[in-house]
N, C-alpha and C positions, 0 to 999 in steps of 0.2 A: 569294862563298865558291860550289867547284864543287861540282857534284852527285857522289858518289859512288855509284857504281851496284857494289850488292850481289847476286849472284845469287843466285833463288829454289832453294830446296832442294826437291827431287825428291822427292816425297812416292809411294813405291810404290802402284801399285793393286793391290786385289784380287786380278784377272789373273796382275800379273807376280809376287804373290807364290805363289799357284797354281802358276805356271812355275817357280819355281825351286827352288820344293818338290820339285817334279816330277824335276826336272832334277838335285835332290839324293838323291831315291833311285831315281833311272836309276842314278844311277852308283855309290852304293854296293852294287846288286842286278847289276849286269854285275862289277863289280870284284870281289864278293865269289863270284858262280859262275865267276870266269875263274880266281880262290885256288883255289875248292873242284875243280876240274876239276884244277889244280896236284897239290894235295896227295894227290888218286884217284889220281894215276898215278906218285908217289912209295911209296903206302903208309903214307900220314901215319895214323895213328891220330884217329880224329874231325873228320876233314881242312876237312867242312863248317863245324866251330862254332872251328876256328882260323883259318881265310880269314877268316870272319865278324868276328871278333874283331878281327885285325888291319888289316882295312881300315875297319873301322868306329873304330876307336882313331884310326887314321891321316887320314880325313877328321875325325871329333869336334874333335881336335888343331888341327887346320889350320882350323877353320873351314869344313870343306864338307860335314859329315856334314847328316842330318837332328837333330833336336832328339832322340825318342825313338823307341822301339815302344809300340804304343798296348799299353796295358794288354791287352786280352782277349786275341791273339795272344802272347802272352807268357804269360800262363795256359793258353790252348790245345797250347802246346809245351811247360809243363812234363807237361801229363797226356796228349800222346801219350811222352814219355821216361818216366813210368814207368805206360805202359799196356806199352811196351816189355821194362822189367827184370820186370814182374810176370807175362808173358808165356816171362818164363825160367825159372819156377818150376815145369819138369817133372815129372810124381810119379816117371817110369821115373828121372831122374835120382836126386832126393831120394830113391828107397826102395834106389837101389846102394847107396848110402850102410850098408844096414843098421846094424852094431851101434856102427858109427865114427861116426855123426852128435854125439852129446856130445864125444868128443874134437875134432872141426872144430868145433863149434860154443861150446867152451870157448876154441880156440884165435882167431875169430874175437870173443871179446867180449875177448881177452886184444887182437888188434889193436886193436880200439876203445879202451881202457884209456889204451892207449901213444899214439894219436891225439889224444883228450883230453888228455895231460899234455903231449903237444907244440905242441898246438891255446894252451892255457895259457901258456906259456913263451911263443909268439909275441906272445901278446896283452901281456903285458909291455914292448913295443916301446909307443909315444907314438901312432907311425902307425895301430897296430890298435887293433880291442877288442874284445870277448870272444866273439861272434857272429863276429866276420870269424875270428878265430883259430882260431876249434872247427871253421867250416867249410873253413878254408884247411887245414888238415893233416888233416883225417879222411883215411884210405889209402883210398879206394874210394868207386865213384859219380860221377865227376868232375863228370859232363855234369848231373847229378839234383842237383847239392850249388851248383853256379852256377847250375841253374832258378832254383832254392828261393833263394838265399843274399838276395836285395833283398824277398822278401817276413817272412824272416823278422826282418829288417832289417842285414842283414850289406852287408859293401861286397862287392856283387859281384865287382867289378876287380881287387881284391885276389885273391879265393874264384876267381877264373878264372887270372888269373893264376902261381898257387902249387899249384892242381893239374895244369895241366898243363906246370907243369916237375917233380910228381912223375909225371906220364902219361910224359915226355918220357925223365925219367933211368930208368924202368925199362924204354922201350921197344928203348931204344936198351945199355942193361947188361947186357939179360936174354940175347940169344941168344951175346952174349961169353962169359955167366960160365955156360948151359951147354955152351958148345963147346971152352972152354978150361979149366972150371973142372971140370965136372962131363967131362971127355974122350966127350960123345958125340955120337953121330952124326944130323945132323939132314935126313939123306934120305935113312930107311929107313924111316919112318913112314907111316903110311895119313893120309890128308887127312880131318876130319871137323872139319864144321860145324856149330859150335852159333850162332843166332841170335839173334834178341830176342824171335822166335814161338815159331808149331807149326809146320803142314804146309804154308803158304805158297796159302791160299784166294788167290780173287782178289779185287784193290782194292775192288770195291761192295759182296764179303760181307763184311770185314772194316772197312768202315766206320760202318756198325751199331753193332758193337760195339763198335770205338773209342768210337763216342760214350758212347755206356752205362756206359763204363769211364771215359771223362771227366769227365762229365755227371753222373751217377750216384754216381761216386766222390766228386768234388768239392761236393756239394751234403750227400753224407755226414757227410764228414771237417768242413765245416762244421758243421754241426746237434751236432756233438761237441765240436768247439772243439777240434779238433785241432791241433798247428803244422803251415805250409806243406799246409793242404788241397786245392789242386791238386796234391803228389803225393803226397803219404801216403792220400790218397782213391782215385783211378785206381790205385796200386799195389797197394793191400789188392781191392780189387775183379778188377782184372785177375786177378792171383796165386791169387784163389779160384775164377773159371773153372777156369784153367787145372787148379791140385788138382782140383778138380771132374767135368774130364773134356769140360767144355762148349763148350770154345774148342779145342781137337784143332786143324781147320784157318785157326782165329786167327793173323795176324799181321799187324805193322806193316807196311803201303807200303814201300819201300826210299824211292821220292822222298819220301814224308813225313815219314820220320826226318831225312831230309838237311834238309828243309824245317824244321824242329823246332831240328834242330842250330843252323841259318845263324842262324832267331829269339833263339836262345839266344847266340848269337854277337853278333849285336846288339846287343842290348839292351844288356851287357855294355859293349863296346867302346863305345857313343854315350856313356857316363857316364865317360866319362874327359875330362879333360881335361892343363893345361901341369903345375900344382898335385902331380895324381895320379899323375902317372906321376914326378914325383920321388920325389913318395912311395913310391912301390913300387922304385924304383931305391932307397932305405937301407933298404928291408924286406930285398931278395932272397939279399943275405948271411946272415943268420938262415933264414932259408925255407928257405934250401941245405941249409944245416946240416943243418938238423933235420930236414928230407927223406931226408939222406945215412943220419938217426939210426936215423929210421924202418923206411926200407931195411935196416938191418943187425939193428935187433929182430925183422923180422920175418923174418929168413933164421935167426936163435936160435930162431925160433918154428916154423920149419920144421924144426926139428932136434927140437924136442921132438915133433912132430907126427908125425915120420918114428919114434918110441920106441914114441908111444900105439898107435898106428894100424899098423905091418906093413911101412907103405908104405915104397921106395926111398927116399933123398935127394930124388934130381932133382926126385921127382914130388912130394914135401914142396915143395922146395923153392919147384916150380911152383904148387901150392896153396896160397900165407903169401906169394906173391908181389903187393905193393900197388899194384894198379892194371893197368891195358894187358889187358884181360881178354881181348878177341879176339886179341890177339898173344899171351898166354899162351895159349891154346885152340891158336894157329894151332902155337906152339914144343914140344907139348905131344903132339900130334899126328904130326910130324912126327921125334920121337925114339923111336916106340911106348911113350910113358906108358902110363898108366892115363888116358885122358881124363878118362871119366866119372867118374872121384875129383877129380881136376883142377876140372872144371866144375862139380859141387855143391857141392868147400869154396869154391871162389871166387862163386859164384851165391848162397850163404850169406852168404859173406861184404859180399856186393854190397846185396842184404836188408835185412841186419843193418844197415849203415853209415844206406846214408838212411831206414830207420824209425825208429833210434834217433838219431840226428845232430841235427836239428831237435829235439828236448825234452830231451835235455842240453844244445844251444844255447842253447835259453831260460830250462836251469833255470842252471846257469852265467851266462848275462847278469845274472838275477834276483839270484841269490848276489852279484854284482860290484858292482850297485848297490846292493845293500844295505848293501854291506861300507864303501863309500865315502860313503854318508851317514851313517853310524856316524862 
């Protein structure tokens, strides 16, 4: 009998595994940076997150991506995003509402109710659970909601895709509606920038404040047993500092904000596989329909807001547009609208969504699980 030669299996050494791991991270970083630069050049909203999500998902599905983002980095990214939102809550902007804050907050609360109802409808789909549905359909705070989805027990892949479907639809349709629906001249306004920070201090001044917001806020929220403490804690602390006038010169450095967006995109994208892609493909038609209905409902709330506040229909439409804060403010400034009113209404809606959605998502999930057991 002739001996049959069986080739020996090559066992990867630790050095080769580390080299392969390093190459995967290098590819992810290089391709994400290229996608971010391309997105920035064409004015894409949250270009870093969008590029990182697409690149990470493509590498994950083909087996060329790293396994996951380290958990501490994901928490840090959540804290950076939450601090940026908290620093938007300027005293001057909120004070400018005057007696109009009651109808503005009421309209924001109505938007939240509509979002929760849409999330409940999406959760009827067999591929979507209650937490994922409520987070995916919330009209505002897309980056923050994607960041906290996994921490709340939702599917951050579905949340990311549906949230950015909404943002894309808003950003694409809004200029056309303003130009052709309201017959507004979009070239005569004064450009006004509203960002996630204060007066733009140097990065070495801002970093100690951000560390306080993130570490102190997360620890306090964890002690209070709040849902998504890495988001709600830094959001509350940074907003408190801003409203107290203690952080007027603090802002999130642009590159740190971009890095946080990219980390959030990676966190969601690396979790993709072929089965999840098929599931999202089944969900998208329903999500697109619900997103359209949310947009129509928000337009109706805009008409009501104009009636209650005396604002023009254009200003009320911009104030109630469900997403795309930077694009909304840019269009508002270019049409000579009341940018302060629009910014205050949008920021209030954003904060209300980020604060209440985690609590409502947990409550909704608890109610759904009890109903299934019964």
